[in-house]
C-alpha positions as CSV (number, residue, x, y, z in Angstrom):
1,M,191.8,139.1,37.7
2,A,189.6,137.0,35.5
3,K,190.2,133.9,37.6
4,L,189.1,135.9,40.7
5,Y,186.0,137.2,39.0
6,A,185.0,133.7,37.8
7,T,184.5,132.6,41.4
8,I,181.5,134.9,41.8
9,P,178.1,133.1,41.2
10,G,176.6,134.0,37.9
11,V,179.8,135.4,36.4
12,S,181.0,133.2,33.5
13,K,184.6,132.9,32.4
14,Y,183.8,135.1,29.4
15,L,182.3,137.9,31.6
16,A,185.3,137.6,33.9
17,A,187.7,138.1,31.0
18,V,185.6,141.0,29.7
19,S,185.4,142.6,33.1
20,S,189.1,142.3,33.7
21,Y,189.6,144.1,30.4
22,F,187.2,146.9,31.1
23,F,187.9,147.5,34.8
24,E,191.6,148.4,34.4
25,T,193.8,149.9,37.1
26,E,192.9,153.5,36.1
27,Y,189.7,153.1,38.0
28,D,191.2,151.9,41.2
29,D,190.2,154.7,43.5
30,D,186.5,154.0,44.2
31,C,183.9,151.4,43.5
32,K,181.5,154.1,42.3
33,Q,183.8,154.7,39.3
34,W,183.4,151.1,38.2
35,I,179.6,151.3,38.6
36,A,179.6,154.5,36.6
37,Y,181.8,153.0,33.9
38,A,179.3,150.2,33.5
39,G,176.5,152.7,33.3
40,L,174.7,151.3,36.4
41,D,174.7,154.6,38.3
42,V,171.4,156.3,39.1
43,S,170.7,160.0,38.5
44,V,167.9,161.6,40.5
45,K,166.1,164.8,39.4
46,Q,165.3,167.1,42.3
47,S,164.5,170.7,42.9
48,G,163.8,172.1,46.3
49,K,161.4,169.8,48.1
50,W,160.4,168.0,44.9
51,N,162.1,164.6,44.3
52,G,161.7,163.0,40.9
53,R,162.3,159.4,39.9
54,G,165.8,158.0,39.6
55,K,166.9,156.3,36.4
56,L,170.0,154.7,35.1
57,T,172.4,157.2,33.4
58,K,173.5,154.6,30.8
59,R,176.6,156.7,30.3
60,G,178.9,153.7,30.5
61,N,179.6,150.8,28.3
62,P,176.4,149.2,27.1
63,Y,177.9,145.8,26.3
64,L,179.4,145.5,29.8
65,R,176.1,146.6,31.3
66,K,174.2,143.9,29.4
67,R,176.6,141.2,30.4
68,L,176.4,142.3,34.1
69,F,172.6,142.2,33.9
70,C,172.8,138.6,32.5
71,A,175.3,137.7,35.3
72,A,172.8,139.1,37.9
73,W,170.1,136.8,36.4
74,G,172.5,133.8,36.6
75,A,173.4,134.6,40.2
76,K,169.7,134.9,41.1
77,M,168.9,131.5,39.4
78,H,171.9,129.5,40.7
79,D,172.9,130.9,44.1
80,D,170.7,130.7,47.2
81,D,172.0,133.9,48.7
82,F,171.4,136.0,45.6
83,K,168.0,134.3,45.2
84,K,167.0,135.3,48.7
85,Y,168.2,138.8,48.1
86,Y,166.2,139.0,44.9
87,E,163.1,137.8,46.7
88,Y,163.7,140.4,49.4
89,L,164.0,143.2,46.9
90,R,160.7,142.0,45.2
91,E,158.9,142.0,48.6
92,Q,160.1,145.6,49.1
93,G,158.2,146.6,45.9
94,R,161.0,146.7,43.5
95,S,160.4,145.7,39.9
96,Y,162.2,142.9,38.1
97,V,164.5,145.2,36.2
98,E,165.2,147.3,39.2
99,S,166.1,144.2,41.3
100,M,168.4,142.9,38.6
101,V,170.2,146.3,38.4
102,I,170.7,146.3,42.1
103,I,172.1,142.8,42.0
104,S,174.3,143.9,39.0
105,R,175.7,146.7,41.1
106,K,176.3,144.3,43.9
107,L,178.3,142.1,41.5
108,V,180.4,145.1,40.4
109,R,181.1,146.0,44.1
110,I,182.2,142.4,44.7
111,M,184.5,142.5,41.7
112,F,186.0,145.7,43.0
113,C,186.6,144.2,46.4
114,L,188.2,141.1,44.9
115,A,190.5,143.1,42.7
116,K,191.4,145.4,45.6
117,N,192.2,142.6,48.0
118,N,193.4,140.1,45.4
119,S,191.2,137.3,46.9
120,V,188.6,134.9,45.8
121,Y,184.9,135.2,46.4
122,D,183.7,134.1,49.9
123,P,180.0,133.8,50.3
124,A,180.4,133.9,54.1
125,L,181.5,137.6,53.9
126,L,178.4,138.6,51.9
127,N,175.9,140.4,54.0
128,L,172.6,140.3,52.1
129,P,169.2,140.8,53.6
130,S,167.0,137.8,53.2
131,A,163.3,137.5,52.4
132,N,162.5,135.7,55.7
């Protein structure tokens, strides 16, 4: 799996190896399980009509979460599609950290798809909104 993950922009060979270790076959059912394991899932406080702010649960592996955040930064810096997606998120009023977490979650979903289909990353299949 590490060779498949290394084809994603921003994902180093080291992160690919770490991700293939952490994302084992026991979490094969749903991509949301992978996101929760990395601690990138959002909890929302709400009661009746009142909706509070959402925040990261941080229940997952902190090391993996930090590495994924760094990979999101690398993807934003070195890939045009992710850079346009980052700019789109910033134009929508998202903060820097929030934008990076959204891109990190996107990377985890891409990893899940690659593991499920046993295929390499194809940027043509990526449907990201652009900042245009």
